[in-house]
C-alpha positions in Angstrom: -16.6 -13.1 -18.8 -14.1 -10.8 -16.9 -10.7 -12.5 -16.6 -10.9 -12.1 -13.0 -13.5 -14.9 -12.8 -12.0 -18.4 -13.0 -15.3 -20.0 -13.2 -19.0 -18.9 -14.3 -21.9 -21.1 -14.2 -25.1 -20.1 -15.9 -28.5 -21.7 -15.6 -27.1 -25.2 -15.2 -29.4 -28.1 -15.2 -28.8 -31.8 -14.9 -31.4 -34.6 -15.3 -30.2 -38.3 -14.5 -32.2 -41.3 -15.4 -35.3 -39.0 -16.0 -34.9 -37.4 -12.7 -34.0 -33.5 -12.2 -30.9 -33.3 -10.1 -29.9 -29.6 -10.5 -32.1 -26.8 -12.0 -31.2 -23.3 -13.2 -28.0 -23.2 -11.1 -25.8 -20.0 -11.8 -22.7 -18.5 -9.9 -19.6 -17.2 -10.6 -16.2 -17.2 -8.4 -13.0 -15.2 -8.6 -9.4 -16.6 -8.9 -7.9 -17.4 -5.5 -11.3 -17.8 -3.7 -12.4 -20.6 -1.5 -16.0 -21.8 -2.3 -17.8 -24.1 0.1 -20.7 -26.2 -1.5 -23.3 -27.0 1.3 -26.6 -28.6 1.6 -28.7 -31.7 2.7 -27.9 -35.2 1.3 -29.3 -35.5 -2.1 -29.0 -31.7 -2.9 -27.1 -32.3 -5.9 -23.5 -31.3 -4.6 -21.6 -34.0 -6.2 -23.4 -34.1 -9.3 -22.4 -30.2 -9.6 -18.8 -31.6 -9.4 -19.3 -34.3 -11.9 -20.9 -31.5 -14.4 -18.0 -29.4 -13.9 -15.7 -32.0 -14.8 -17.8 -32.9 -17.8 -18.8 -36.4 -16.5 -22.6 -35.7 -16.8 -24.7 -34.3 -19.5 -26.1 -30.8 -18.8 -27.9 -28.0 -20.2 -26.8 -24.3 -19.4 -23.2 -23.2 -19.5 -19.9 -23.8 -17.8 -17.3 -21.2 -18.6 -13.8 -21.5 -17.2 -11.5 -18.4 -17.4 -8.9 -19.2 -19.8 -6.8 -22.3 -20.0 -7.7 -23.8 -16.5 -6.0 -26.9 -15.2 -8.4 -28.8 -12.7 -7.5 -31.0 -10.0 -10.0 -33.5 -8.1 -10.1 -35.3 -4.9 -13.3 -37.5 -4.8 -15.2 -38.3 -1.5 -14.6 -42.0 -1.3 -11.8 -44.0 -2.7 -11.5 -47.8 -1.8 -7.8 -48.9 -1.9 -7.8 -51.6 0.6 -7.2 -54.4 -2.0 -5.0 -52.4 -4.3 -1.4 -53.9 -4.3 0.3 -50.6 -4.9 2.6 -48.5 -2.9 2.1 -44.8 -2.4 5.5 -44.1 -4.6 4.2 -46.2 -7.4 0.6 -44.5 -7.3 2.3 -41.0 -7.4 4.6 -41.9 -10.2 1.7 -42.7 -12.5 0.8 -38.8 -12.5 4.1 -38.3 -14.5 4.3 -34.7 -13.2 6.7 -33.2 -10.5 8.6 -35.4 -8.0 6.5 -37.7 -5.8 8.6 -37.0 -2.7 8.2 -33.2 -3.1 4.4 -33.8 -3.6 4.3 -35.6 -0.4 6.3 -33.1 1.4 3.7 -30.4 0.3 1.2 -32.3 2.0 3.1 -32.8 5.3 4.0 -36.5 4.7 7.6 -37.8 5.0 9.3 -39.5 1.9 9.2 -42.7 4.0 5.4 -43.1 3.3 6.3 -43.8 -0.3 7.2 -47.6 0.6 3.8 -48.1 2.2 1.0 -49.9 0.4 -2.1 -47.4 -0.1 -4.3 -50.0 1.7 -2.4 -49.7 5.0 -2.6 -46.0 5.4 -4.7 -44.3 8.1 -7.7 -42.2 6.7 -5.7 -39.0 7.3 -2.7 -40.2 5.3 -4.8 -41.4 2.5 -6.6 -38.1 2.0 -3.1 -36.3 2.1 -1.8 -38.9 -0.5 -4.9 -37.8 -2.8 -4.4 -34.4 -2.2 -0.8 -34.8 -3.2 -2.0 -36.6 -6.6 -4.3 -33.9 -7.3 -1.9 -31.0 -6.9 1.2 -32.6 -8.5 0.8 -30.8 -11.7 -0.2 -27.5 -10.1 -3.8 -27.1 -10.8 -5.4 -23.6 -11.2 -8.5 -25.0 -9.4 -9.1 -27.9 -6.9 -12.4 -29.6 -6.5 -12.5 -31.4 -3.2 -15.4 -33.6 -2.2 -15.7 -34.0 1.6 -12.0 -33.2 2.3 -12.0 -35.0 5.7 -14.2 -38.0 4.8 -12.6 -41.0 6.8 -10.2 -38.9 8.9 -10.1 -38.7 12.6 -10.9 -35.4 14.4 -7.4 -34.7 15.4 -6.5 -34.7 11.8 -9.4 -32.8 10.3 -8.0 -29.3 11.4 -4.5 -30.3 10.1 -5.8 -31.2 6.7 -7.8 -27.9 6.3 -4.8 -25.8 7.4 -2.7 -27.5 4.8 -5.4 -27.0 2.1 -5.4 -23.3 3.2 -1.5 -23.2 2.9 -1.5 -24.9 -0.5 -4.0 -22.7 -2.0 -2.2 -19.6 -0.9 1.1 -20.7 -1.8 0.1 -22.1 -5.2 -2.6 -19.4 -5.8 -5.1 -22.0 -6.4 -8.9 -21.6 -6.3 -10.6 -24.2 -4.2 -14.1 -25.5 -4.3 -15.0 -28.0 -1.5 -18.1 -29.8 -0.5 -18.5 -29.9 3.3 -21.4 -30.7 5.9 -19.3 -29.0 8.9 -20.6 -25.5 9.7 -17.5 -24.7 11.5 -15.4 -25.8 8.6 -17.3 -23.6 6.3 -17.1 -20.6 8.3 -13.5 -20.8 9.3 -11.8 -22.1 5.9 -13.9 -20.5 3.1 -14.5 -17.2 1.6 -18.1 -17.6 0.1 -20.8 -20.4 0.3 -23.1 -21.9 -2.3 -26.0 -23.7 -0.8 -27.8 -26.1 -2.8 -31.0 -28.2 -2.7 -31.5 -29.0 -6.5 -31.3 -25.1 -7.0 -29.4 -22.4 -5.4 -30.8 -21.4 -2.1 -28.0 -19.0 -1.0 -24.9 -17.7 -2.5 -22.8 -15.3 -0.3 -20.6 -14.7 2.6 -19.6 -18.1 4.5 -19.9 -16.6 7.8 -23.7 -16.7 7.2 -23.5 -20.3 7.8 -23.8 -19.6 11.4 -26.8 -17.4 10.9 -29.9 -19.5 12.1 -32.1 -17.8 9.4 -29.7 -18.8 6.7 -29.6 -22.3 8.2 -33.2 -22.7 7.7 -32.7 -21.7 4.2 -29.9 -24.1 3.5 -31.5 -27.1 5.4 -34.9 -27.3 3.8 -37.0 -25.5 6.5 -37.8 -22.5 4.3 -36.4 -20.4 1.2 -36.9 -20.2 -2.4 -34.6 -20.9 -5.3 -32.6 -17.8 -6.2 -30.4 -16.8 -9.4 -27.3 -15.1 -8.1 -25.7 -12.4 -10.4 -21.9 -12.2 -11.2 -20.2 -10.1 -8.5 -23.0 -10.7 -6.0 -20.9 -12.6 -3.5 -17.6 -10.8 -3.8 -18.1 -8.9 -0.5 
């Protein structure tokens, strides 16, 4: 595999409890790219993340480009009853300074004294991002970046993610259901529905014909080749 590709997935299939979830998924992404993973509910998007993290058995191959450090922010984290402050939570990471990490995601160091359970949805997502990027990962996996976030904070979080990926030269793979977010904040798009339905330019998310393919109205599985979505 060429060193310019940070991730190459070939013929990936996942079966859980006897049910096929993903079948024959193949794609490759270059370093510094932002990839949006889209598709209807139950399409296998989060399972793809779990496979990339080595958390579920699979067939096929997942090849990372060199010694890749991975950061991960899950979709839902329940912290309401956890008696721990933001500072204590970040200190568990044993990486860079917690206050520096908070500044990188637009939070003041004063938030370190607050318990996780009292944070707003937007603050909690930013703290989780800070946790994920503290040790400067090469690639960040982000499942629904603005889950639990009010609309006023949504754009700010995506702007922050774009700034972080550029400053730290990180590759970002995010799952999103929002078409305007995919269009505005990602380079390429991987549409899943158990298999690959589309892999290419993210701006095509606004194309009605592509939308029919993505959201189960029509379209067959495809097998993208390396370099197909480079633009």
